[in-house]
Structure formats: structure tokens, C-alpha cells
C-alpha positions as CSV (number, residue, x, y, z in Angstrom):
1,X,-27.6,11.8,-7.3
2,X,-28.7,9.7,-10.4
3,X,-26.7,8.4,-13.4
4,X,-27.8,8.7,-17.1
5,X,-28.7,5.7,-19.2
6,X,-25.4,6.2,-21.1
7,X,-23.5,6.1,-18.2
8,X,-25.2,3.1,-16.6
9,X,-24.7,1.4,-19.9
10,X,-21.0,2.1,-19.8
11,X,-20.7,1.0,-16.2
12,X,-22.3,-2.3,-16.8
13,X,-20.6,-3.2,-20.1
14,X,-17.4,-2.3,-18.5
15,X,-18.1,-4.6,-15.5
16,X,-19.1,-7.4,-17.9
17,X,-16.1,-7.2,-20.0
18,X,-13.6,-7.3,-17.0
19,X,-15.5,-10.4,-15.7
20,X,-15.3,-12.0,-19.2
21,X,-11.6,-11.3,-19.6
22,X,-10.6,-12.3,-16.0
23,X,-12.4,-15.7,-16.6
24,X,-11.1,-16.3,-20.2
25,X,-7.4,-16.0,-19.0
26,X,-8.2,-18.3,-15.8
27,X,-7.6,-21.9,-17.3
28,X,-3.8,-21.1,-17.2
29,X,-3.7,-20.4,-13.7
30,X,-5.2,-23.9,-12.7
31,X,-2.1,-25.6,-13.8
32,X,-0.3,-25.8,-10.5
33,X,0.6,-23.5,-7.5
34,X,3.3,-21.5,-9.1
35,X,1.2,-20.7,-12.1
36,X,-1.9,-19.8,-9.9
37,X,0.0,-17.8,-7.2
38,X,2.9,-16.2,-9.3
39,X,2.0,-16.4,-12.7
40,X,4.6,-19.1,-13.5
41,X,7.3,-16.1,-12.7
42,X,6.8,-15.4,-16.3
43,X,5.3,-11.7,-16.4
44,X,7.7,-9.2,-17.4
45,X,8.2,-6.3,-14.9
46,X,6.6,-3.6,-16.7
47,X,3.5,-5.7,-16.6
48,X,3.7,-6.5,-12.9
49,X,4.3,-2.7,-12.3
50,X,1.0,-1.8,-14.0
51,X,-0.8,-4.5,-12.1
52,X,0.6,-3.5,-8.9
53,X,0.0,0.3,-9.4
54,X,-3.8,-0.8,-10.4
55,X,-4.1,-2.6,-7.0
56,X,-2.9,0.3,-5.1
57,X,-5.2,2.9,-7.3
58,X,-7.9,1.7,-5.0
59,X,-11.2,3.8,-4.6
60,X,-11.1,3.9,-0.7
61,X,-7.6,5.3,-0.8
62,X,-8.3,7.7,-3.5
63,X,-11.5,8.8,-1.4
64,X,-8.9,9.6,1.3
65,X,-6.4,11.6,-0.9
66,X,-9.3,13.8,-2.3
67,X,-10.6,14.7,1.2
68,X,-7.1,15.3,2.4
69,X,-6.2,17.6,-0.4
70,X,-9.6,19.5,-0.1
71,X,-8.9,20.0,3.7
72,X,-5.1,20.5,3.8
73,X,-4.3,21.6,0.4
74,X,-1.0,20.9,-0.9
75,X,0.4,19.9,2.4
76,X,-1.6,16.8,2.0
77,X,1.3,15.3,-0.2
78,X,2.9,14.7,3.3
79,X,-0.1,12.5,4.8
80,X,0.1,9.4,2.6
81,X,3.5,8.9,4.4
82,X,1.0,7.2,6.8
83,X,1.2,4.1,4.6
84,X,4.1,5.1,3.9
85,X,4.3,5.9,0.1
86,X,8.0,5.9,-0.1
87,X,8.3,2.2,0.9
88,X,8.3,1.7,-2.8
89,X,11.6,3.6,-2.9
90,X,13.2,1.2,-0.6
91,X,11.8,-1.7,-2.5
92,X,13.3,-0.2,-5.8
93,X,16.6,0.7,-4.3
94,X,17.3,-2.7,-2.8
95,X,14.7,-4.6,-0.8
96,X,12.9,-6.1,-4.0
97,X,16.1,-7.6,-5.0
98,X,16.9,-9.1,-1.6
99,X,13.3,-10.6,-1.5
100,X,13.3,-12.1,-4.9
101,X,16.7,-13.8,-4.4
102,X,15.0,-16.0,-1.5
103,X,13.2,-17.9,-4.3
104,X,10.1,-18.8,-2.2
105,X,6.4,-18.2,-2.8
106,X,5.3,-16.3,0.2
107,X,6.4,-14.3,3.1
108,X,5.8,-17.3,5.3
109,X,7.9,-19.5,3.1
110,X,10.7,-17.0,3.4
111,X,11.0,-17.7,6.9
112,X,12.5,-21.1,6.4
113,X,15.1,-19.3,4.1
114,X,16.1,-17.1,7.1
115,X,15.5,-19.2,10.1
116,X,15.7,-22.9,9.0
117,X,13.3,-25.4,10.2
118,X,13.8,-25.6,13.8
119,X,11.3,-24.8,16.7
120,X,11.8,-21.1,16.5
121,X,11.4,-21.0,12.7
122,X,8.1,-23.2,12.9
123,X,6.6,-20.6,15.4
124,X,7.7,-17.8,13.3
125,X,6.2,-19.4,10.2
126,X,2.8,-19.8,12.0
127,X,2.7,-16.3,13.3
128,X,3.5,-14.9,9.9
129,X,0.5,-16.8,8.4
130,X,-1.5,-15.3,11.2
131,X,-0.5,-11.9,10.6
132,X,-1.1,-12.2,6.7
133,X,-4.8,-13.1,7.2
134,X,-5.2,-10.3,9.8
135,X,-3.8,-7.7,7.5
136,X,-5.5,-9.1,4.3
137,X,-8.9,-9.0,6.2
138,X,-8.2,-5.5,7.4
139,X,-7.5,-4.3,3.7
140,X,-10.5,-5.9,2.5
141,X,-12.6,-4.4,5.1
142,X,-11.1,-1.0,4.0
143,X,-11.7,-1.5,0.4
144,X,-15.3,-3.0,1.3
145,X,-16.3,0.4,3.2
146,X,-15.1,2.5,0.8
147,X,-16.8,0.9,-2.6
148,X,-20.1,0.7,-0.6
149,X,-20.0,4.7,0.2
150,X,-19.0,5.6,-3.5
151,X,-21.6,3.2,-5.4
152,X,-24.5,4.4,-3.1
153,X,-23.9,7.8,-4.2
154,X,-24.2,7.0,-7.6
155,X,-25.9,3.8,-8.4
156,X,-29.6,3.9,-9.0
157,X,-31.2,1.0,-7.5
158,X,-31.5,2.3,-3.6
159,X,-29.5,-0.1,-1.9
160,X,-27.3,0.4,1.0
161,X,-23.6,1.0,0.9
162,X,-23.0,-2.5,2.2
163,X,-25.6,-4.2,-0.3
164,X,-23.7,-2.4,-3.2
165,X,-20.3,-3.5,-2.0
166,X,-21.5,-7.2,-1.5
167,X,-22.7,-7.2,-5.3
168,X,-19.5,-5.8,-6.4
169,X,-17.3,-8.2,-4.3
170,X,-19.3,-11.0,-5.7
171,X,-18.6,-10.0,-9.3
172,X,-14.9,-9.6,-8.8
173,X,-14.6,-12.9,-6.7
174,X,-15.9,-14.9,-9.6
175,X,-12.8,-14.3,-11.8
176,X,-10.2,-13.8,-8.9
177,X,-10.9,-17.2,-7.4
178,X,-10.9,-19.1,-10.6
179,X,-8.1,-17.3,-12.4
180,X,-5.5,-16.6,-9.8
181,X,-2.5,-14.3,-10.4
182,X,-2.8,-14.3,-14.4
183,X,-6.3,-13.5,-14.5
184,X,-5.5,-10.6,-11.7
185,X,-2.7,-9.1,-13.6
186,X,-4.4,-9.1,-17.2
187,X,-7.6,-7.6,-15.7
188,X,-5.6,-5.1,-13.5
189,X,-3.5,-3.9,-16.7
190,X,-6.8,-3.2,-18.5
191,X,-8.3,-1.3,-15.7
192,X,-5.5,0.8,-15.2
193,X,-5.4,2.1,-18.7
194,X,-9.2,2.8,-18.4
195,X,-8.5,4.6,-15.0
196,X,-5.5,6.6,-16.2
197,X,-7.5,8.1,-19.4
198,X,-10.4,9.3,-16.9
199,X,-8.1,10.6,-14.4
200,X,-6.4,12.9,-16.9
201,X,-9.6,13.7,-18.1
202,X,-10.9,15.0,-14.8
203,X,-7.8,16.9,-14.2
204,X,-8.3,18.8,-17.7
205,X,-11.8,19.6,-16.8
206,X,-10.8,21.2,-13.5
207,X,-8.2,23.2,-15.3
208,X,-10.8,24.4,-17.8
209,X,-13.5,25.5,-15.3
210,X,-11.2,27.1,-12.7
211,X,-9.0,29.9,-14.2
212,X,-5.6,30.9,-12.7
213,X,-6.0,32.8,-9.5
214,X,-9.7,31.8,-9.1
215,X,-8.9,28.9,-6.4
216,X,-7.5,31.4,-4.1
217,X,-10.9,32.9,-3.2
218,X,-12.2,29.6,-1.9
219,X,-9.4,28.2,0.3
220,X,-7.3,29.6,3.2
221,X,-4.0,31.2,2.9
222,X,-1.2,28.5,2.8
223,X,-3.5,26.0,1.2
224,X,-1.4,26.1,-2.1
225,X,2.0,25.8,-0.5
226,X,3.4,22.2,0.1
227,X,6.0,23.3,3.0
228,X,4.9,23.8,6.5
229,X,5.8,25.1,9.7
230,X,5.4,23.5,13.4
231,X,1.8,24.2,13.1
232,X,-0.8,23.7,10.2
233,X,-1.9,27.4,10.2
234,X,-4.7,26.7,7.8
235,X,-7.8,28.9,9.0
236,X,-10.8,27.5,7.4
237,X,-13.2,29.1,10.0
238,X,-14.5,31.9,7.9
239,X,-15.0,29.6,4.8
240,X,-16.0,26.2,6.0
241,X,-15.9,26.1,9.8
242,X,-16.6,22.1,9.7
243,X,-13.3,21.8,8.1
244,X,-11.6,23.1,11.2
245,X,-13.3,20.9,13.4
246,X,-12.2,17.9,11.0
247,X,-8.6,19.0,11.4
248,X,-9.0,18.9,15.2
249,X,-10.3,15.3,14.8
250,X,-7.7,14.2,12.6
251,X,-5.1,15.5,15.2
252,X,-3.2,16.8,12.5
253,X,-2.9,20.6,13.9
254,X,0.8,20.2,14.9
255,X,1.8,19.3,11.3
256,X,5.5,19.6,11.7
257,X,5.4,16.9,14.5
258,X,3.2,14.7,12.5
259,X,5.4,14.8,9.4
260,X,8.4,14.2,11.7
261,X,6.6,11.0,13.3
262,X,5.4,9.9,9.7
263,X,9.0,9.8,8.5
264,X,10.4,8.1,11.5
265,X,7.8,5.4,11.3
266,X,7.8,5.6,7.4
267,X,11.6,4.8,7.5
268,X,11.1,1.9,9.8
269,X,8.1,0.5,8.1
270,X,9.9,0.7,4.8
271,X,13.1,-0.9,6.1
272,X,11.0,-3.8,7.4
273,X,10.3,-4.9,3.7
274,X,6.8,-5.5,2.1
275,X,4.0,-6.7,4.4
276,X,2.9,-10.2,3.4
277,X,0.2,-9.1,0.9
278,X,-0.1,-8.3,-2.9
279,X,2.8,-6.2,-2.9
280,X,5.0,-8.7,-1.7
281,X,3.4,-11.1,-4.2
282,X,4.2,-9.1,-7.2
283,X,7.8,-9.0,-6.1
284,X,8.0,-12.9,-5.6
285,X,6.4,-13.1,-9.2
286,X,9.1,-11.2,-11.0
287,X,11.4,-13.4,-13.3
288,X,14.5,-12.1,-11.5
289,X,15.9,-9.9,-8.6
290,X,16.8,-7.1,-11.4
291,X,13.1,-7.0,-12.6
292,X,11.8,-7.0,-9.1
293,X,13.6,-3.7,-8.6
294,X,12.5,-2.3,-12.0
295,X,9.0,-3.4,-11.1
296,X,8.9,-1.3,-7.9
297,X,10.3,1.7,-9.8
298,X,7.7,1.6,-12.3
299,X,5.1,1.7,-9.8
300,X,6.3,4.8,-8.7
301,X,6.1,6.5,-12.1
302,X,3.0,4.9,-13.6
303,X,0.7,5.2,-10.4
304,X,1.7,8.8,-9.0
305,X,0.9,10.9,-12.0
306,X,-2.5,10.0,-13.2
307,X,-3.8,9.1,-9.5
308,X,-2.8,12.9,-8.1
309,X,-4.0,14.3,-11.4
310,X,-7.4,12.9,-10.8
311,X,-6.9,14.0,-6.9
312,X,-6.1,17.4,-7.5
313,X,-8.8,17.9,-10.4
314,X,-11.5,16.7,-7.9
315,X,-10.4,18.6,-4.8
316,X,-10.0,22.0,-6.9
317,X,-13.6,21.3,-8.4
318,X,-14.8,20.8,-5.0
319,X,-13.3,24.0,-3.2
320,X,-14.6,26.4,-5.8
321,X,-17.9,24.8,-6.8
322,X,-19.0,22.6,-3.8
323,X,-18.2,24.8,-0.8
324,X,-21.5,26.4,-0.5
325,X,-23.1,22.6,-0.1
326,X,-20.3,21.6,2.3
327,X,-21.0,24.8,4.3
328,X,-24.7,24.2,4.6
329,X,-24.2,20.5,5.7
330,X,-22.1,21.7,8.6
331,X,-21.2,19.0,11.2
332,X,-23.1,16.5,9.1
333,X,-20.6,16.6,6.3
334,X,-18.6,13.2,5.5
335,X,-15.4,14.5,3.9
336,X,-15.0,10.9,2.5
337,X,-17.6,11.7,0.1
338,X,-16.1,14.8,-1.4
339,X,-14.8,12.4,-4.5
340,X,-18.4,11.1,-5.4
341,X,-20.3,14.3,-4.7
342,X,-17.9,16.3,-7.0
343,X,-17.9,13.6,-9.8
344,X,-21.7,13.7,-10.0
345,X,-21.8,17.5,-10.2
346,X,-19.0,18.4,-12.7
347,X,-18.3,15.4,-14.9
348,X,-20.3,15.3,-18.1
349,X,-22.4,12.2,-19.1
350,X,-20.4,9.4,-20.9
351,X,-17.2,10.6,-19.1
352,X,-18.9,10.3,-16.0
353,X,-19.9,6.6,-16.7
354,X,-16.2,5.9,-18.0
355,X,-14.8,7.5,-14.7
356,X,-17.0,5.7,-12.4
357,X,-16.3,2.4,-14.3
358,X,-12.6,3.0,-13.8
359,X,-12.9,3.6,-10.2
360,X,-15.1,0.7,-9.7
361,X,-12.2,-1.2,-11.5
362,X,-9.7,0.2,-8.7
363,X,-11.7,-1.3,-6.1
364,X,-12.0,-4.4,-8.1
365,X,-8.1,-4.5,-8.9
366,X,-7.2,-4.0,-5.1
367,X,-9.8,-6.4,-4.0
368,X,-8.3,-8.9,-6.5
369,X,-4.9,-8.4,-5.6
370,X,-5.8,-8.5,-1.8
371,X,-7.8,-11.7,-2.2
372,X,-5.4,-13.3,-4.4
373,X,-2.4,-12.9,-1.8
374,X,-4.4,-14.7,0.9
375,X,-4.5,-18.4,-0.3
376,X,-0.8,-19.2,-0.6
377,X,-0.4,-18.8,3.0
378,X,-3.1,-21.3,3.9
379,X,-2.4,-23.9,1.0
380,X,1.2,-23.6,0.6
381,X,2.4,-22.9,4.2
382,X,-0.3,-24.9,6.3
383,X,-2.0,-27.4,4.2
384,X,1.1,-28.5,1.7
385,X,3.8,-27.9,4.7
386,X,1.7,-29.9,7.6
387,X,-1.1,-31.8,6.2
388,X,-0.6,-33.2,2.9
389,X,2.9,-32.4,1.3
390,X,2.3,-34.8,-1.7
391,X,-1.2,-34.0,-3.1
392,X,-1.6,-33.5,-7.0
393,X,-1.1,-30.0,-8.0
394,X,-5.1,-29.8,-8.9
395,X,-5.7,-30.6,-5.3
396,X,-4.0,-27.5,-4.1
397,X,-5.5,-25.3,-6.7
398,X,-9.0,-26.5,-5.7
399,X,-8.1,-25.8,-2.1
400,X,-6.9,-22.1,-3.1
401,X,-10.4,-21.6,-4.6
402,X,-11.8,-22.4,-1.3
403,X,-9.5,-20.4,1.0
404,X,-10.2,-17.4,-1.4
405,X,-13.9,-17.7,-0.8
406,X,-13.4,-18.0,2.9
407,X,-11.4,-14.8,2.9
408,X,-13.9,-13.1,1.0
409,X,-16.8,-14.2,3.4
410,X,-14.8,-13.2,6.4
411,X,-13.9,-9.8,5.0
412,X,-17.5,-9.1,3.9
413,X,-18.8,-9.9,7.6
414,X,-16.2,-7.7,9.1
415,X,-16.5,-4.8,6.6
416,X,-20.3,-4.9,7.1
417,X,-19.6,-3.4,10.5
418,X,-17.0,-0.9,9.7
419,X,-18.2,2.7,10.0
420,X,-15.2,4.6,8.4
421,X,-12.6,4.3,5.7
422,X,-9.9,6.3,7.6
423,X,-10.4,4.4,10.8
424,X,-9.5,1.1,9.2
425,X,-6.7,2.8,7.4
426,X,-5.2,4.3,10.9
427,X,-5.6,1.2,12.5
428,X,-3.5,-0.7,10.1
429,X,-0.9,1.8,9.5
430,X,-0.3,2.5,13.0
431,X,-1.5,-0.6,15.1
432,X,-1.0,-3.3,12.9
433,X,2.1,-2.1,11.1
434,X,3.5,-0.9,14.5
435,X,3.5,-4.9,15.6
436,X,5.0,-6.1,12.3
437,X,7.9,-3.7,12.1
438,X,10.5,-4.5,14.9
439,X,10.7,-8.3,14.0
440,X,10.9,-7.5,10.3
441,X,13.6,-4.8,10.5
442,X,16.0,-7.0,12.7
443,X,15.2,-10.1,10.3
444,X,17.3,-8.5,7.4
445,X,20.0,-6.6,9.3
446,X,21.2,-8.6,12.5
447,X,22.5,-12.2,12.2
448,X,21.9,-12.8,15.9
449,X,18.3,-12.3,15.5
450,X,16.6,-15.8,15.6
451,X,13.3,-17.4,15.1
452,X,12.1,-17.1,18.7
453,X,13.0,-13.4,18.5
454,X,10.6,-13.1,15.6
455,X,7.9,-15.0,16.8
456,X,7.7,-13.2,20.3
457,X,8.4,-9.7,18.8
458,X,5.4,-10.5,16.3
459,X,3.0,-11.7,19.2
460,X,3.8,-8.7,21.4
461,X,3.4,-6.4,18.5
462,X,0.1,-7.9,17.3
463,X,-1.4,-8.5,20.6
464,X,-0.6,-4.8,21.6
465,X,-2.0,-3.3,18.3
466,X,-5.5,-5.2,18.7
467,X,-5.7,-4.8,22.6
468,X,-4.1,-1.3,23.4
469,X,-5.6,1.4,21.4
470,X,-9.2,1.2,22.9
471,X,-7.7,1.0,26.7
472,X,-5.1,3.9,26.1
473,X,-7.5,6.2,24.5
474,X,-9.7,6.2,27.5
475,X,-7.0,7.3,30.0
476,X,-7.7,11.1,31.3
477,X,-4.3,12.0,30.5
478,X,-4.3,11.0,27.0
479,X,-7.6,12.3,26.2
480,X,-6.4,15.6,27.7
481,X,-3.3,15.8,25.4
482,X,-5.5,14.9,22.5
483,X,-7.9,17.6,22.8
484,X,-5.4,20.5,23.9
485,X,-2.6,19.9,21.3
486,X,-4.5,18.0,18.3
487,X,-2.2,15.4,18.3
488,X,-3.0,12.3,16.0
489,X,-3.5,9.4,18.8
490,X,-2.5,6.7,16.5
491,X,0.6,8.1,14.9
492,X,2.0,9.9,18.2
493,X,0.9,7.3,20.9
494,X,-0.2,3.9,19.6
495,X,2.5,3.1,17.0
496,X,5.8,4.1,19.2
497,X,4.0,2.1,22.0
498,X,3.4,-1.1,20.1
499,X,6.9,-0.6,18.4
500,X,8.6,-0.7,21.9
501,X,6.7,-3.5,23.1
502,X,7.2,-5.4,20.0
503,X,11.0,-4.5,20.2
504,X,11.2,-6.0,23.9
505,X,9.6,-9.3,22.6
506,X,12.2,-9.5,20.0
507,X,15.2,-9.0,22.0
508,X,13.9,-11.2,25.0
509,X,12.9,-14.0,22.4
510,X,16.4,-13.8,20.8
511,X,18.8,-13.3,23.6
512,X,17.3,-16.0,25.7
513,X,17.6,-18.6,23.1
514,X,20.3,-20.0,21.0
515,X,21.5,-18.5,17.6
516,X,20.2,-20.2,14.3
517,X,22.6,-22.8,13.0
518,X,25.5,-21.7,11.0
519,X,24.6,-23.5,7.9
520,X,21.2,-21.6,7.9
521,X,22.7,-18.3,8.2
522,X,25.5,-18.7,5.8
523,X,23.1,-20.0,3.2
524,X,21.0,-16.9,3.5
525,X,23.9,-14.7,3.9
526,X,25.3,-16.2,0.4
527,X,21.9,-16.0,-1.1
528,X,20.4,-12.6,-0.4
529,X,23.6,-11.2,0.4
530,X,22.1,-8.2,2.8
531,X,24.4,-5.4,4.4
532,X,24.0,-4.9,8.0
533,X,25.4,-6.4,11.1
534,X,26.4,-9.8,9.6
535,X,30.0,-9.7,10.4
536,X,30.4,-12.9,12.2
537,X,28.5,-14.8,9.5
538,X,30.6,-13.0,6.8
539,X,33.8,-14.6,8.3
540,X,32.5,-17.8,8.4
541,X,31.7,-17.7,4.6
542,X,35.3,-16.6,3.9
543,X,36.5,-19.9,5.4
544,X,34.3,-21.8,2.8
545,X,34.6,-19.3,0.0
546,X,37.8,-17.0,0.3
547,X,36.7,-15.1,-2.7
548,X,33.4,-14.1,-1.5
549,X,32.6,-10.3,-1.8
550,X,30.3,-8.8,1.0
551,X,27.5,-6.3,0.2
552,X,29.4,-2.7,0.5
553,X,26.5,-1.0,-1.0
554,X,24.9,0.4,2.4
555,X,26.1,4.0,1.6
556,X,25.0,4.1,-2.0
557,X,21.6,2.5,-1.2
558,X,21.0,5.1,1.6
559,X,22.0,7.8,-0.9
560,X,19.6,6.5,-3.4
561,X,16.9,6.3,-0.9
562,X,17.5,9.8,-0.1
563,X,17.1,10.9,-4.0
564,X,14.4,8.4,-4.5
565,X,12.2,10.0,-1.9
566,X,12.8,13.6,-3.3
567,X,12.2,12.2,-6.8
568,X,8.7,10.8,-5.5
569,X,7.6,13.9,-3.5
570,X,8.4,15.9,-6.9
571,X,6.4,13.5,-8.9
572,X,3.3,13.7,-6.5
573,X,3.4,17.7,-6.4
574,X,4.0,17.9,-10.2
575,X,0.3,17.2,-11.3
576,X,-0.9,19.0,-8.4
577,X,0.7,22.2,-9.5
578,X,-0.4,21.6,-13.1
579,X,-3.9,21.3,-12.0
580,X,-3.9,24.4,-9.7
581,X,-2.1,26.6,-12.5
582,X,1.1,26.9,-10.5
583,X,3.2,27.0,-13.5
584,X,6.5,28.2,-12.0
585,X,6.5,25.8,-9.1
586,X,5.4,23.0,-11.6
587,X,8.4,23.9,-13.7
588,X,10.7,23.5,-10.5
589,X,9.1,20.3,-9.7
590,X,9.7,18.8,-13.2
591,X,13.1,19.8,-12.9
592,X,13.9,18.1,-9.6
593,X,12.1,14.9,-11.3
594,X,14.6,15.2,-14.3
595,X,17.8,15.8,-12.1
596,X,16.8,13.0,-9.8
597,X,16.2,10.7,-12.5
598,X,19.6,11.2,-14.0
599,X,21.4,10.7,-10.7
600,X,19.4,7.4,-10.2
601,X,20.3,6.3,-13.6
602,X,24.1,6.4,-12.7
603,X,23.8,5.4,-8.9
604,X,20.9,2.8,-9.3
605,X,19.9,1.6,-12.5
606,X,23.4,1.0,-13.9
607,X,24.3,-1.0,-11.0
608,X,21.5,-3.5,-11.1
609,X,23.0,-6.0,-13.4
610,X,26.4,-6.0,-11.7
611,X,24.7,-6.7,-8.5
612,X,23.2,-9.9,-9.6
613,X,26.5,-11.3,-11.0
614,X,29.2,-10.0,-8.9
615,X,29.0,-13.1,-6.3
616,X,29.9,-15.4,-9.2
617,X,26.4,-16.6,-10.2
618,X,23.3,-15.2,-11.8
619,X,20.2,-15.3,-9.1
């Protein structure tokens, strides 16, 4: 599969322009650490939202979305709850504002706000830094493998996927390491605009090529239905037998159980707040708590529609025009390559170059955001805090260059040996996030939870996530259950087990040690104003400030979370229904979006300013 000269010229020209743009704005970032890591807290929420959406519109994830929709149809709407996609709703409703009120630079620095500076806080600080590096390297490897597979399908120089990935990583690293947050955000906004135009073009091509009613002849009954029963009930055996094998391998046959587990897992992960990666960095980069919330809401809008327009367009084209080729490949078919194969066959010259440039830009945006989120944890949380707290600002920035480069090298070495994009994603969302969840839920909502509890919860969680999966999978009973009932190993077994072990570590570490100092807890409670089990601290704050008003928004926040999840699901299915010519269902989805938007206007948006001044001070 080869590109025309015009397409190659567009791709190379676009990569060159991106590199020059990123490098051009990099001088601003070299002033100090706040400018380098957070853009000086001067970037408006809508710009940060576009940047965050661009970082999430990564090529590896898009390849998975296309493969999921091709295999599972519109029921694939629920599978991204693996990440979970609705964590942005929790951030939008309340967690972004809570996090931004802390006024810190990194997730590890936040530990000081919550647990103070004692021994438990120092241990917690250290484990967050370790977790941040592990998760960042994991996401880096995931992106590295995806972009290599994609590039090797199109680019004409007969290199291996890993070699292509290495070249693209090197190009992106030039402006990311030099430019910091400002460079990343500016280039991501430009990349998102290009990618959105190309995404809508692909969806329109699919609508023009596949007339209403044609798709039904190439997919099994129920493929176009977003709703589900206990079992998946998609019978591909007469159409593409290898697809049925893939469903069994994924462990998604008992679909009702899967979605229940994904929702349970997703609520816990979302309630824990953002992991210490680029999503958290965008929240901390916002100008104030209100804009942090608006940024998270904006991400839901600008990311969802173009991404799923592209996903639906490619899945429809593949189902109608590529089924014979997939059937002929048999068990050799790599479903993660549905996206590049379909692009190469159905997108015309010129537009193909633009779309590939956009998808390469999506990788660059995700890679840039991931790499840029790593240096603060080494420079700010280790070097500045423990080694040289009085170094000149330029020293910290230069050290940021070095730590970014180190992350790139380690990520390349690991990504080089990864075999599957999906395998990395499943390990991150089920194993690694399982170890993160318990400690980071309790830190927000329970006053008694202390630094030792956080440390031991994270240690047991991370250790379990790294060590248990290969051991458990070898047990005969587990293998029998997986084979007999098509159960997803990571979602149904790994995540709950890691979560329970981590929770035991949290409770043991907390209850066997003293609570944190009242001064630390009262300062955190006044500043962040969480709801939850904070009664003893609230009563102590009242002694000092009799007029202090506690946060009574739990009921409203949970209602807004529910409405927000419905709103987000409707936003996802709307472009899918449009591309598949399901006009009546598209109208219903649009109506749900509009009704939910009106409700959120009154119950969430109108409350944002009030929340930030009701304590008597603007935060």
C-alpha cells in the first residue's frame, strides 16, 4: 500500500510546519518552571480544552475504536468505558475545581496539601512520583506501538513499524523537550483543527459511498443497536468467522456483565480524580477553578463528535468494502489494522495525505502531552524538593530537557518490545489503574485517611498490578472460566483483585498509624472544600470560623454526573447514527443532547461562579 507523491508532500510539509511552529513558540517556555510546565497559568480554558482533546485523539486509541466498532457495531459505544471515557464528566462536575483549588504544579506536590510534610506524606510523595513515571511510560509505549503499525502501512520507505515510530518520536521530541507546555498546546490546537476537518471528510465519504440500507447486508443482526442483553448475540460466523474468534479472545461474549463491570470500575476510577498525566496537567494549567471545570466540559464536546464521525466512517467502509479481504486473511487478520487498510483503499489522493498528516499529528499531540507531563515529577518533586531547592530557574528548565529525553529513551526501549496496542491498554486500565484507585478515592472523601494509608495502598496496588496478572492467568480454574464463559480476564478478575488488595493496604496503613495533624486537614478542607466524610474536621473549622459553610453539593453533583454521562453517551452515538443513515435514532440522540445540555446549564454551569466565591474568597 503506497502513497502518491502529493500525499507524501502533504505529510512531510505538515510535519515540518508543526516542528517549526513548536520550536518558534518555545522561547516563552524557558523562562521558569511555571511557564515550562503550566504555561504560566495564562492559557484560556477553551484553548486548553482543544489541546487536551487533541492529546486524547491519539492514533492508537482511534485504531482501537475503529476495530471495536467494526467487530461490535454500535454496542462498541460502551467499551471505551474501559478508560473510562466518562471520567471527564466527574472532572467537569466537581473534581477539576477541587484539584485546581489546591494551587500546585503536580499530583505529587498535591500530596503536601492533603497530608502535610510528615513521614507518611514523604512516602506518599515518593510513591506518586514512581506511579507517574510507570503510567507515563505505559502510555508512551501504547502510542509508540500504534503509530509504528499505522506508519508502516502507508509510508513508502520499507522500514519496520518500530523504525517508523522511532523517527516520528524523534521529530516530535525536538519541539516538546525545548518548548514545554506552551509549545505543546499551540501545536496541539493546530493539529486538532486539521484532524477534525479530515475526520468529517471521511464520515461524509462513507455516507456517499454506502447508501441507506446497504450496510445491513454486511453485518450481523443487532450490529446497529446500541442496546444489549446479557449476551452479545452478534453472530459473525456466516460473514467473517475470524471475528467470532476475536470476540471470544477479547472476552466480551457476556456483554451485560462486561458493561456492569466497566461501569463499576469506571465510577471508582473517575471518583479518584485524574491520574498524574497530561489530563491532570491541563487542569492545573487553567487560570482558576471555574475555568478548570469549563475546560473538562469542552473536552467532551470537541473531542467526541469528530472522533466518532471518523470512527463510524472507517468502520462502515471496512464492513461494506473490505469484508472479503478480511475473510480471506482468516486467523491472520490483525483487527487493529482495519483503520489504515480502510484509509488506503477508500480515501482519495490529497485528502488521504491530509488525513494521515492529521492522524500523525494526533500521535504527536498525545506523545507531546505525555512526555511534557513527566519532567515536573522529577524536577519539581525530587530535584527541587530534596536535592537543590535554591537552584536558578534556568537550571530547573535544563534539567527538564534532560528528564524529558530520558522518558523518551525508556519509552522507546519498552515500546519496541510490545506486540499489541490492545494489550497495553488493557494492562493500564485494569491493572495499573486498579492499583491507583483505592488510595486516590479515599484521599478526597475521608478525613481519617493519612499518608501512610496512601503509601501502602499504592504500594500494594502497583505491586499487584505488576506481579499478579501473569501468575493468575496460569491457574487451571481461571483458564477454564475464561474459555467457557468468554469472560474478560483483566476487567473481571485483575481489576477487582488488585482493588481489594490495594484497599487492604490503605486501611491497614491508615488505622495502624496516627491521623494527620489538624492544621493540615483544616487547611485542606478550607481550601478544597470537598464533600464526603469530613464531619470531625468541619466541626474543628467552625471553632475558628463560625460562619464557614460546608460543601452541601453532593446530591446535586451526583445528579449532574448522571445527566452528564447520558449527555456524553448521546454525543458519542449521534455521529454514529448520522454516518449509518439512522436518521430517526440520530434525531432522538440529538434531542437527548439538547435536553441534557439545558438541564446542565441550570444545575451545573450557573453554579460555577457561586461555588468559587461562597467561602468568602476567590480561589
